C-alpha positions in Angstrom: 254.6 -59.6 39.8 256.3 -60.8 36.6 257.5 -57.6 35.0 259.0 -56.6 39.0 261.1 -60.2 39.0 262.1 -59.4 35.3 263.5 -56.3 36.6 264.9 -57.6 38.7 267.0 -60.3 37.1 268.0 -57.9 34.3 269.1 -54.2 36.6 269.3 -55.9 40.0 266.0 -53.5 40.8 262.7 -52.9 40.3 261.0 -49.8 39.5 257.0 -49.3 40.5 254.8 -46.8 38.9 253.5 -43.7 41.1 251.1 -40.5 40.1 253.4 -38.5 42.6 251.1 -37.5 45.3 250.5 -38.2 49.2 246.8 -39.7 49.7 244.7 -40.4 52.9 241.6 -42.6 52.5 238.7 -40.2 52.1 236.7 -40.4 54.9 233.4 -41.3 53.3 235.2 -44.8 51.8 234.5 -43.4 48.3 237.3 -42.3 47.2 240.7 -41.0 47.9 241.8 -37.8 49.1 245.1 -36.2 47.6 246.8 -34.8 51.0 249.7 -33.3 48.7 251.0 -33.0 45.3 254.9 -34.2 44.5 255.8 -30.9 43.0 257.2 -31.6 39.5 255.6 -35.2 39.6 253.3 -36.5 37.5 250.2 -35.5 39.5 251.1 -31.8 39.3 252.3 -32.2 35.2 248.6 -33.8 35.2 246.8 -31.1 37.1 246.0 -32.6 40.3 245.5 -30.5 43.5 245.5 -31.3 46.7 241.8 -31.9 48.3 241.1 -33.6 45.2 238.8 -37.0 45.7 240.2 -39.9 43.2 237.3 -42.2 42.4 238.3 -44.2 39.4 241.8 -45.1 37.8 240.5 -46.0 34.3 237.6 -48.1 34.5 238.3 -49.3 38.3 236.5 -47.8 41.4 239.0 -46.0 43.9 237.4 -46.7 47.6 240.7 -46.3 49.5 244.6 -45.7 49.9 244.8 -49.6 48.7 242.6 -49.7 46.3 244.2 -46.6 44.3 247.9 -48.7 44.4 246.4 -51.4 43.1 245.5 -49.6 40.2 248.0 -48.3 39.2 250.7 -51.1 40.3 248.4 -52.5 37.3 250.0 -50.3 34.7 253.8 -49.4 34.5 255.9 -46.4 34.3 255.6 -44.4 31.5 251.9 -45.4 31.0 249.0 -43.0 30.6 245.8 -43.2 32.8 242.9 -41.0 33.6 241.9 -40.1 37.2 238.4 -39.3 38.2 238.2 -37.1 40.8 235.9 -35.1 42.5 237.1 -31.0 43.1 235.1 -28.5 44.5 232.1 -30.6 44.5 232.2 -31.2 40.7 233.1 -34.9 38.9 236.2 -34.4 36.4 239.1 -36.1 34.4 242.6 -35.7 34.8 244.9 -37.6 32.5 248.5 -38.2 33.9 251.8 -40.0 32.7 252.6 -42.6 35.4 256.1 -41.5 36.9 258.5 -44.1 38.2 259.9 -45.0 41.7 263.1 -47.7 42.6 262.6 -50.2 45.0 
């Protein structure tokens, strides 16, 4: 919150971190399903694919969309994060640099 307030006071707007993907909560409640990857966004550049299930962001467990948002917003645009995902039944780590969105 402090970063956001500082940005608004300094620049008149705030930027927040995004991964560049549309997500939905996986039906198992044990992750977040990547439903769409934004062309040219952080997710695509980092190697995320439609159908990946995000289980962790760095050391934070992801169980649903809100927990993914909280984990991402604990960072700032430009930070590098590691997502642990399940793809085709296998677990792998995907590292990406967070994009920003003005809001």
